[in-house]
PDB file as gemmi writes it, atoms N, CA and C in Angstrom:
CRYST1    1.000    1.000    1.000  90.00  90.00  90.00 P 1                      
ATOM      1  N   MET A   1     -53.134  19.949 -18.471  1.00  0.00           N  
ATOM      2  CA  MET A   1     -53.191  18.840 -17.549  1.00  0.00           C  
ATOM      3  C   MET A   1     -51.810  18.246 -17.302  1.00  0.00           C  
ATOM      4  N   SER A   2     -50.942  18.261 -18.325  1.00  0.00           N  
ATOM      5  CA  SER A   2     -49.600  17.715 -18.135  1.00  0.00           C  
ATOM      6  C   SER A   2     -48.798  18.545 -17.140  1.00  0.00           C  
ATOM      7  N   ASP A   3     -49.102  19.846 -17.030  1.00  0.00           N  
ATOM      8  CA  ASP A   3     -48.431  20.687 -16.046  1.00  0.00           C  
ATOM      9  C   ASP A   3     -48.772  20.237 -14.632  1.00  0.00           C  
ATOM     10  N   ILE A   4     -50.005  19.841 -14.401  1.00  0.00           N  
ATOM     11  CA  ILE A   4     -50.432  19.357 -13.089  1.00  0.00           C  
ATOM     12  C   ILE A   4     -49.748  18.046 -12.760  1.00  0.00           C  
ATOM     13  N   VAL A   5     -49.722  17.135 -13.721  1.00  0.00           N  
ATOM     14  CA  VAL A   5     -49.072  15.844 -13.521  1.00  0.00           C  
ATOM     15  C   VAL A   5     -47.585  16.041 -13.278  1.00  0.00           C  
ATOM     16  N   ALA A   6     -46.941  16.875 -14.100  1.00  0.00           N  
ATOM     17  CA  ALA A   6     -45.510  17.132 -13.938  1.00  0.00           C  
ATOM     18  C   ALA A   6     -45.238  17.755 -12.573  1.00  0.00           C  
ATOM     19  N   GLY A   7     -46.084  18.672 -12.143  1.00  0.00           N  
ATOM     20  CA  GLY A   7     -45.910  19.298 -10.835  1.00  0.00           C  
ATOM     21  C   GLY A   7     -46.060  18.294  -9.710  1.00  0.00           C  
ATOM     22  N   ASP A   8     -47.057  17.413  -9.815  1.00  0.00           N  
ATOM     23  CA  ASP A   8     -47.249  16.385  -8.794  1.00  0.00           C  
ATOM     24  C   ASP A   8     -46.078  15.411  -8.772  1.00  0.00           C  
ATOM     25  N   GLN A   9     -45.611  15.049  -9.956  1.00  0.00           N  
ATOM     26  CA  GLN A   9     -44.478  14.126 -10.047  1.00  0.00           C  
ATOM     27  C   GLN A   9     -43.225  14.773  -9.472  1.00  0.00           C  
ATOM     28  N   LEU A  10     -43.007  16.028  -9.801  1.00  0.00           N  
ATOM     29  CA  LEU A  10     -41.854  16.762  -9.279  1.00  0.00           C  
ATOM     30  C   LEU A  10     -41.910  16.836  -7.757  1.00  0.00           C  
ATOM     31  N   ARG A  11     -43.095  17.162  -7.234  1.00  0.00           N  
ATOM     32  CA  ARG A  11     -43.266  17.250  -5.782  1.00  0.00           C  
ATOM     33  C   ARG A  11     -42.966  15.895  -5.122  1.00  0.00           C  
ATOM     34  N   ALA A  12     -43.409  14.813  -5.746  1.00  0.00           N  
ATOM     35  CA  ALA A  12     -43.160  13.474  -5.211  1.00  0.00           C  
ATOM     36  C   ALA A  12     -41.657  13.178  -5.172  1.00  0.00           C  
ATOM     37  N   PHE A  13     -40.942  13.532  -6.241  1.00  0.00           N  
ATOM     38  CA  PHE A  13     -39.492  13.327  -6.251  1.00  0.00           C  
ATOM     39  C   PHE A  13     -38.815  14.136  -5.153  1.00  0.00           C  
ATOM     40  N   ILE A  14     -39.188  15.387  -5.033  1.00  0.00           N  
ATOM     41  CA  ILE A  14     -38.590  16.266  -4.017  1.00  0.00           C  
ATOM     42  C   ILE A  14     -38.849  15.717  -2.621  1.00  0.00           C  
ATOM     43  N   GLU A  15     -40.067  15.289  -2.356  1.00  0.00           N  
ATOM     44  CA  GLU A  15     -40.405  14.760  -1.034  1.00  0.00           C  
ATOM     45  C   GLU A  15     -39.641  13.478  -0.744  1.00  0.00           C  
ATOM     46  N   ARG A  16     -39.463  12.621  -1.754  1.00  0.00           N  
ATOM     47  CA  ARG A  16     -38.671  11.401  -1.558  1.00  0.00           C  
ATOM     48  C   ARG A  16     -37.229  11.742  -1.232  1.00  0.00           C  
ATOM     49  N   ILE A  17     -36.677  12.696  -1.977  1.00  0.00           N  
ATOM     50  CA  ILE A  17     -35.298  13.118  -1.728  1.00  0.00           C  
ATOM     51  C   ILE A  17     -35.157  13.678  -0.320  1.00  0.00           C  
ATOM     52  N   GLU A  18     -36.104  14.499   0.096  1.00  0.00           N  
ATOM     53  CA  GLU A  18     -36.055  15.077   1.448  1.00  0.00           C  
ATOM     54  C   GLU A  18     -36.106  13.989   2.507  1.00  0.00           C  
ATOM     55  N   ARG A  19     -36.964  12.993   2.339  1.00  0.00           N  
ATOM     56  CA  ARG A  19     -37.037  11.886   3.309  1.00  0.00           C  
ATOM     57  C   ARG A  19     -35.718  11.120   3.362  1.00  0.00           C  
ATOM     58  N   LEU A  20     -35.155  10.856   2.193  1.00  0.00           N  
ATOM     59  CA  LEU A  20     -33.886  10.134   2.146  1.00  0.00           C  
ATOM     60  C   LEU A  20     -32.756  10.948   2.764  1.00  0.00           C  
ATOM     61  N   GLU A  21     -32.742  12.247   2.528  1.00  0.00           N  
ATOM     62  CA  GLU A  21     -31.726  13.111   3.143  1.00  0.00           C  
ATOM     63  C   GLU A  21     -31.839  13.067   4.668  1.00  0.00           C  
ATOM     64  N   GLU A  22     -33.059  13.059   5.185  1.00  0.00           N  
ATOM     65  CA  GLU A  22     -33.262  12.979   6.633  1.00  0.00           C  
ATOM     66  C   GLU A  22     -32.783  11.629   7.165  1.00  0.00           C  
ATOM     67  N   GLU A  23     -33.096  10.558   6.443  1.00  0.00           N  
ATOM     68  CA  GLU A  23     -32.627   9.225   6.851  1.00  0.00           C  
ATOM     69  C   GLU A  23     -31.106   9.173   6.830  1.00  0.00           C  
ATOM     70  N   LYS A  24     -30.503   9.793   5.804  1.00  0.00           N  
ATOM     71  CA  LYS A  24     -29.049   9.826   5.704  1.00  0.00           C  
ATOM     72  C   LYS A  24     -28.447  10.550   6.901  1.00  0.00           C  
ATOM     73  N   LYS A  25     -29.070  11.644   7.324  1.00  0.00           N  
ATOM     74  CA  LYS A  25     -28.578  12.393   8.481  1.00  0.00           C  
ATOM     75  C   LYS A  25     -28.656  11.552   9.751  1.00  0.00           C  
ATOM     76  N   VAL A  26     -29.768  10.835   9.921  1.00  0.00           N  
ATOM     77  CA  VAL A  26     -29.933   9.977  11.100  1.00  0.00           C  
ATOM     78  C   VAL A  26     -28.867   8.885  11.110  1.00  0.00           C  
ATOM     79  N   ILE A  27     -28.645   8.264   9.960  1.00  0.00           N  
ATOM     80  CA  ILE A  27     -27.631   7.211   9.872  1.00  0.00           C  
ATOM     81  C   ILE A  27     -26.247   7.785  10.138  1.00  0.00           C  
ATOM     82  N   SER A  28     -25.957   8.957   9.576  1.00  0.00           N  
ATOM     83  CA  SER A  28     -24.664   9.602   9.802  1.00  0.00           C  
ATOM     84  C   SER A  28     -24.445   9.877  11.285  1.00  0.00           C  
ATOM     85  N   ASP A  29     -25.482  10.356  11.957  1.00  0.00           N  
ATOM     86  CA  ASP A  29     -25.388  10.599  13.402  1.00  0.00           C  
ATOM     87  C   ASP A  29     -25.154   9.295  14.163  1.00  0.00           C  
ATOM     88  N   ASP A  30     -25.808   8.219  13.738  1.00  0.00           N  
ATOM     89  CA  ASP A  30     -25.615   6.916  14.379  1.00  0.00           C  
ATOM     90  C   ASP A  30     -24.173   6.435  14.214  1.00  0.00           C  
ATOM     91  N   ILE A  31     -23.619   6.629  13.026  1.00  0.00           N  
ATOM     92  CA  ILE A  31     -22.235   6.230  12.773  1.00  0.00           C  
ATOM     93  C   ILE A  31     -21.287   7.035  13.658  1.00  0.00           C  
ATOM     94  N   LYS A  32     -21.526   8.335  13.785  1.00  0.00           N  
ATOM     95  CA  LYS A  32     -20.698   9.168  14.667  1.00  0.00           C  
ATOM     96  C   LYS A  32     -20.770   8.665  16.105  1.00  0.00           C  
ATOM     97  N   ASP A  33     -21.963   8.259  16.532  1.00  0.00           N  
ATOM     98  CA  ASP A  33     -22.123   7.731  17.889  1.00  0.00           C  
ATOM     99  C   ASP A  33     -21.307   6.455  18.098  1.00  0.00           C  
ATOM    100  N   VAL A  34     -21.292   5.591  17.091  1.00  0.00           N  
ATOM    101  CA  VAL A  34     -20.518   4.344  17.202  1.00  0.00           C  
ATOM    102  C   VAL A  34     -19.033   4.657  17.286  1.00  0.00           C  
ATOM    103  N   TYR A  35     -18.549   5.592  16.463  1.00  0.00           N  
ATOM    104  CA  TYR A  35     -17.144   5.981  16.536  1.00  0.00           C  
ATOM    105  C   TYR A  35     -16.812   6.593  17.897  1.00  0.00           C  
ATOM    106  N   SER A  36     -17.712   7.393  18.443  1.00  0.00           N  
ATOM    107  CA  SER A  36     -17.494   7.983  19.764  1.00  0.00           C  
ATOM    108  C   SER A  36     -17.438   6.903  20.839  1.00  0.00           C  
ATOM    109  N   GLU A  37     -18.306   5.931  20.723  1.00  0.00           N  
ATOM    110  CA  GLU A  37     -18.312   4.819  21.682  1.00  0.00           C  
ATOM    111  C   GLU A  37     -17.008   4.031  21.586  1.00  0.00           C  
ATOM    112  N   ALA A  38     -16.563   3.769  20.363  1.00  0.00           N  
ATOM    113  CA  ALA A  38     -15.308   3.046  20.169  1.00  0.00           C  
ATOM    114  C   ALA A  38     -14.143   3.836  20.756  1.00  0.00           C  
ATOM    115  N   LYS A  39     -14.141   5.149  20.538  1.00  0.00           N  
ATOM    116  CA  LYS A  39     -13.089   6.003  21.086  1.00  0.00           C  
ATOM    117  C   LYS A  39     -13.105   5.947  22.609  1.00  0.00           C  
ATOM    118  N   GLY A  40     -14.292   5.962  23.178  1.00  0.00           N  
ATOM    119  CA  GLY A  40     -14.430   5.870  24.628  1.00  0.00           C  
ATOM    120  C   GLY A  40     -13.914   4.557  25.190  1.00  0.00           C  
ATOM    121  N   ASN A  41     -13.857   3.544  24.333  1.00  0.00           N  
ATOM    122  CA  ASN A  41     -13.339   2.237  24.743  1.00  0.00           C  
ATOM    123  C   ASN A  41     -11.873   2.056  24.358  1.00  0.00           C  
ATOM    124  N   GLY A  42     -11.219   3.169  23.980  1.00  0.00           N  
ATOM    125  CA  GLY A  42      -9.783   3.143  23.745  1.00  0.00           C  
ATOM    126  C   GLY A  42      -9.347   2.858  22.315  1.00  0.00           C  
ATOM    127  N   PHE A  43     -10.275   2.785  21.368  1.00  0.00           N  
ATOM    128  CA  PHE A  43      -9.895   2.531  19.984  1.00  0.00           C  
ATOM    129  C   PHE A  43      -9.555   3.836  19.277  1.00  0.00           C  
ATOM    130  N   ASP A  44      -8.626   3.763  18.334  1.00  0.00           N  
ATOM    131  CA  ASP A  44      -8.200   4.911  17.546  1.00  0.00           C  
ATOM    132  C   ASP A  44      -9.184   5.081  16.388  1.00  0.00           C  
ATOM    133  N   VAL A  45      -9.956   6.154  16.416  1.00  0.00           N  
ATOM    134  CA  VAL A  45     -11.012   6.382  15.428  1.00  0.00           C  
ATOM    135  C   VAL A  45     -10.445   6.535  14.021  1.00  0.00           C  
ATOM    136  N   LYS A  46      -9.305   7.191  13.896  1.00  0.00           N  
ATOM    137  CA  LYS A  46      -8.695   7.368  12.586  1.00  0.00           C  
ATOM    138  C   LYS A  46      -8.369   6.014  11.956  1.00  0.00           C  
ATOM    139  N   ILE A  47      -7.856   5.106  12.760  1.00  0.00           N  
ATOM    140  CA  ILE A  47      -7.519   3.766  12.271  1.00  0.00           C  
ATOM    141  C   ILE A  47      -8.791   2.985  11.971  1.00  0.00           C  
ATOM    142  N   LEU A  48      -9.812   3.129  12.809  1.00  0.00           N  
ATOM    143  CA  LEU A  48     -11.085   2.453  12.540  1.00  0.00           C  
ATOM    144  C   LEU A  48     -11.650   2.890  11.192  1.00  0.00           C  
ATOM    145  N   ARG A  49     -11.593   4.179  10.919  1.00  0.00           N  
ATOM    146  CA  ARG A  49     -12.091   4.686   9.632  1.00  0.00           C  
ATOM    147  C   ARG A  49     -11.293   4.092   8.470  1.00  0.00           C  
ATOM    148  N   LYS A  50      -9.985   3.962   8.649  1.00  0.00           N  
ATOM    149  CA  LYS A  50      -9.132   3.378   7.615  1.00  0.00           C  
ATOM    150  C   LYS A  50      -9.493   1.911   7.406  1.00  0.00           C  
ATOM    151  N   VAL A  51      -9.720   1.170   8.489  1.00  0.00           N  
ATOM    152  CA  VAL A  51     -10.092  -0.242   8.382  1.00  0.00           C  
ATOM    153  C   VAL A  51     -11.420  -0.384   7.646  1.00  0.00           C  
ATOM    154  N   VAL A  52     -12.389   0.448   7.988  1.00  0.00           N  
ATOM    155  CA  VAL A  52     -13.695   0.410   7.310  1.00  0.00           C  
ATOM    156  C   VAL A  52     -13.500   0.683   5.817  1.00  0.00           C  
ATOM    157  N   SER A  53     -12.673   1.653   5.491  1.00  0.00           N  
ATOM    158  CA  SER A  53     -12.398   1.984   4.100  1.00  0.00           C  
ATOM    159  C   SER A  53     -11.737   0.816   3.374  1.00  0.00           C  
ATOM    160  N   LEU A  54     -10.767   0.186   4.012  1.00  0.00           N  
ATOM    161  CA  LEU A  54     -10.070  -0.938   3.393  1.00  0.00           C  
ATOM    162  C   LEU A  54     -10.990  -2.140   3.183  1.00  0.00           C  
ATOM    163  N   ARG A  55     -11.897  -2.364   4.120  1.00  0.00           N  
ATOM    164  CA  ARG A  55     -12.807  -3.512   4.000  1.00  0.00           C  
ATOM    165  C   ARG A  55     -13.787  -3.351   2.841  1.00  0.00           C  
ATOM    166  N   LYS A  56     -13.997  -2.130   2.387  1.00  0.00           N  
ATOM    167  CA  LYS A  56     -14.884  -1.890   1.248  1.00  0.00           C  
ATOM    168  C   LYS A  56     -14.233  -2.288  -0.075  1.00  0.00           C  
ATOM    169  N   LYS A  57     -12.911  -2.420  -0.080  1.00  0.00           N  
ATOM    170  CA  LYS A  57     -12.168  -2.686  -1.306  1.00  0.00           C  
ATOM    171  C   LYS A  57     -11.933  -4.187  -1.490  1.00  0.00           C  
ATOM    172  N   GLN A  58     -11.802  -4.568  -2.733  1.00  0.00           N  
ATOM    173  CA  GLN A  58     -11.440  -5.948  -3.065  1.00  0.00           C  
ATOM    174  C   GLN A  58      -9.970  -6.164  -2.704  1.00  0.00           C  
ATOM    175  N   PRO A  59      -9.581  -7.405  -2.393  1.00  0.00           N  
ATOM    176  CA  PRO A  59      -8.178  -7.664  -2.022  1.00  0.00           C  
ATOM    177  C   PRO A  59      -7.167  -7.155  -3.053  1.00  0.00           C  
ATOM    178  N   HIS A  60      -7.449  -7.339  -4.338  1.00  0.00           N  
ATOM    179  CA  HIS A  60      -6.492  -6.881  -5.345  1.00  0.00           C  
ATOM    180  C   HIS A  60      -6.394  -5.361  -5.372  1.00  0.00           C  
ATOM    181  N   GLU A  61      -7.483  -4.660  -5.054  1.00  0.00           N  
ATOM    182  CA  GLU A  61      -7.443  -3.197  -4.992  1.00  0.00           C  
ATOM    183  C   GLU A  61      -6.575  -2.735  -3.823  1.00  0.00           C  
ATOM    184  N   ARG A  62      -6.734  -3.410  -2.670  1.00  0.00           N  
ATOM    185  CA  ARG A  62      -5.915  -3.065  -1.500  1.00  0.00           C  
ATOM    186  C   ARG A  62      -4.443  -3.316  -1.776  1.00  0.00           C  
ATOM    187  N   GLU A  63      -4.144  -4.466  -2.395  1.00  0.00           N  
ATOM    188  CA  GLU A  63      -2.746  -4.814  -2.680  1.00  0.00           C  
ATOM    189  C   GLU A  63      -2.117  -3.797  -3.632  1.00  0.00           C  
ATOM    190  N   GLU A  64      -2.868  -3.392  -4.657  1.00  0.00           N  
ATOM    191  CA  GLU A  64      -2.357  -2.416  -5.602  1.00  0.00           C  
ATOM    192  C   GLU A  64      -2.109  -1.074  -4.922  1.00  0.00           C  
ATOM    193  N   GLU A  65      -3.054  -0.650  -4.075  1.00  0.00           N  
ATOM    194  CA  GLU A  65      -2.905   0.611  -3.352  1.00  0.00           C  
ATOM    195  C   GLU A  65      -1.700   0.560  -2.418  1.00  0.00           C  
ATOM    196  N   GLU A  66      -1.528  -0.555  -1.716  1.00  0.00           N  
ATOM    197  CA  GLU A  66      -0.392  -0.693  -0.798  1.00  0.00           C  
ATOM    198  C   GLU A  66       0.933  -0.698  -1.551  1.00  0.00           C  
ATOM    199  N   ALA A  67       0.956  -1.328  -2.731  1.00  0.00           N  
ATOM    200  CA  ALA A  67       2.185  -1.372  -3.524  1.00  0.00           C  
ATOM    201  C   ALA A  67       2.568   0.026  -3.987  1.00  0.00           C  
ATOM    202  N   VAL A  68       1.595   0.809  -4.434  1.00  0.00           N  
ATOM    203  CA  VAL A  68       1.880   2.176  -4.877  1.00  0.00           C  
ATOM    204  C   VAL A  68       2.329   3.032  -3.694  1.00  0.00           C  
ATOM    205  N   LEU A  69       1.657   2.864  -2.546  1.00  0.00           N  
ATOM    206  CA  LEU A  69       2.050   3.611  -1.351  1.00  0.00           C  
ATOM    207  C   LEU A  69       3.490   3.270  -0.963  1.00  0.00           C  
ATOM    208  N   ASP A  70       3.836   1.973  -0.954  1.00  0.00           N  
ATOM    209  CA  ASP A  70       5.204   1.568  -0.628  1.00  0.00           C  
ATOM    210  C   ASP A  70       6.208   2.169  -1.611  1.00  0.00           C  
ATOM    211  N   LEU A  71       5.851   2.181  -2.889  1.00  0.00           N  
ATOM    212  CA  LEU A  71       6.729   2.756  -3.909  1.00  0.00           C  
ATOM    213  C   LEU A  71       6.981   4.230  -3.627  1.00  0.00           C  
ATOM    214  N   TYR A  72       5.921   4.959  -3.330  1.00  0.00           N  
ATOM    215  CA  TYR A  72       6.054   6.390  -3.040  1.00  0.00           C  
ATOM    216  C   TYR A  72       6.877   6.622  -1.771  1.00  0.00           C  
ATOM    217  N   LEU A  73       6.588   5.857  -0.722  1.00  0.00           N  
ATOM    218  CA  LEU A  73       7.329   6.024   0.528  1.00  0.00           C  
ATOM    219  C   LEU A  73       8.799   5.698   0.341  1.00  0.00           C  
ATOM    220  N   GLN A  74       9.065   4.655  -0.438  1.00  0.00           N  
ATOM    221  CA  GLN A  74      10.447   4.285  -0.698  1.00  0.00           C  
ATOM    222  C   GLN A  74      11.154   5.391  -1.489  1.00  0.00           C  
ATOM    223  N   ALA A  75      10.486   5.967  -2.465  1.00  0.00           N  
ATOM    224  CA  ALA A  75      11.063   7.049  -3.264  1.00  0.00           C  
ATOM    225  C   ALA A  75      11.375   8.271  -2.403  1.00  0.00           C  
ATOM    226  N   LEU A  76      10.605   8.459  -1.345  1.00  0.00           N  
ATOM    227  CA  LEU A  76      10.836   9.575  -0.439  1.00  0.00           C  
ATOM    228  C   LEU A  76      11.809   9.247   0.682  1.00  0.00           C  
ATOM    229  N   GLY A  77      12.319   8.024   0.683  1.00  0.00           N  
ATOM    230  CA  GLY A  77      13.265   7.615   1.707  1.00  0.00           C  
ATOM    231  C   GLY A  77      12.613   7.320   3.038  1.00  0.00           C  
ATOM    232  N   MET A  78      11.350   7.014   3.009  1.00  0.00           N  
ATOM    233  CA  MET A  78      10.624   6.769   4.247  1.00  0.00           C  
ATOM    234  C   MET A  78      10.528   5.284   4.590  1.00  0.00           C  
ATOM    235  N   LEU A  79      11.063   4.412   3.716  1.00  0.00           N  
ATOM    236  CA  LEU A  79      11.112   2.981   3.969  1.00  0.00           C  
ATOM    237  C   LEU A  79      12.556   2.523   3.861  1.00  0.00           C  
ATOM    238  N   ALA A  80      12.883   1.426   4.520  1.00  0.00           N  
ATOM    239  CA  ALA A  80      14.230   0.878   4.419  1.00  0.00           C  
ATOM    240  C   ALA A  80      14.520   0.550   2.961  1.00  0.00           C  
ATOM    241  N   GLY A  81      15.705   0.909   2.498  1.00  0.00           N  
ATOM    242  CA  GLY A  81      16.081   0.647   1.122  1.00  0.00           C  
ATOM    243  C   GLY A  81      15.635   1.723   0.166  1.00  0.00           C  
ATOM    244  N   GLY A  82      15.024   2.779   0.701  1.00  0.00           N  
ATOM    245  CA  GLY A  82      14.521   3.852  -0.159  1.00  0.00           C  
ATOM    246  C   GLY A  82      15.614   4.820  -0.561  1.00  0.00           C  
ATOM    247  N   VAL A  83      15.375   5.535  -1.622  1.00  0.00           N  
ATOM    248  CA  VAL A  83      16.289   6.567  -2.093  1.00  0.00           C  
ATOM    249  C   VAL A  83      16.049   7.815  -1.251  1.00  0.00           C  
ATOM    250  N   SER A  84      17.093   8.377  -0.740  1.00  0.00           N  
ATOM    251  CA  SER A  84      16.962   9.570   0.068  1.00  0.00           C  
ATOM    252  C   SER A  84      17.769  10.701  -0.542  1.00  0.00           C  
ATOM    253  N   SER A  85      17.242  11.899  -0.510  1.00  0.00           N  
ATOM    254  CA  SER A  85      17.952  13.049  -1.050  1.00  0.00           C  
ATOM    255  C   SER A  85      18.866  13.668  -0.005  1.00  0.00           C  
ATOM    256  N   GLU A  86      18.830  13.132   1.208  1.00  0.00           N  
ATOM    257  CA  GLU A  86      19.669  13.679   2.285  1.00  0.00           C  
ATOM    258  C   GLU A  86      21.082  13.156   2.142  1.00  0.00           C  
ATOM    259  N   ALA A  87      22.072  14.009   2.375  1.00  0.00           N  
ATOM    260  CA  ALA A  87      23.473  13.613   2.247  1.00  0.00           C  
ATOM    261  C   ALA A  87      24.042  13.200   3.573  1.00  0.00           C  
TER     262      ALA A  87                                                      
END                                                                             
């Protein structure tokens, strides 16, 4: 009898996962549509994605990430005052 219960429970989990995967696909398609609409209105999609990513982070996380990025760019000579290997 436990095999029947386990099989029914397994089937229920699989069906829930399948429904959620379908919902995820629909939402993903909706997000793509919004980005396409924004692009059609002249917005840079790459920058929009970056803004969305940054808004997910806490202010201190963004500041730390920006500080490390500035450090790396400066080390590569890509910011004013940076060390450059070019002679």
